N, C-alpha and C positions, 0 to 999 in steps of 0.2 A: 504492501501499498506507500505513496507516494504519502510527503509530508502534507500536501496538500491535502488529499484528501481526507488524513491522518485530523487533519485542525478541524471537517471543515466537522466529520465526526464529531469533535469532539463541541462546536459551538452547537450541531444539535444538539445533543444532548446536553449543551447546560438553558437552552432554553428550554428543553421538556423538562427538566426537575425546576425550571423558576417559572414555570406554567405551574405546575404542577402544586405545585409543596409553598411559591412564597419563595422571593428573595431574603427574604430571613433564613429560607431552612435551608438552600439552595448549596452545600457541603462542596471542596474540591471531593471529599469521598464521595458523596452522589450524585455527582456529574460524572467520574470516574468512573464512577460503576455500573450507570446506563452506555455510558461508550465502550462499554467490553474492557478496560482497561484493566489491568492485573494491581490490585494495590500492593505494594511498597509491603519490604518490612517493619517497615517501623511501625512501632504502635500508640495511641496518647503517651505519653508522657504523665503521671500521678504527682501532686502538687510534691511528696513527700521528696520524689527523685528531682527535683527544681532544689532543694535545700540545698546552699550552701554546708562541705562541710565545717567550717566553721566554727555555724551556730549552733 
């Protein structure tokens, strides 16, 4: 798939997600899922994992 075709796929997915869920709920995760993109290896971090080691 060309880069332009992939971009169009994401634009369409974003439009669908925003139309269905509203802008407030249009997350990158939801858009990527609608575009059929694989979820990356990262997971949401908890607040405790962002604390300073010296705190």
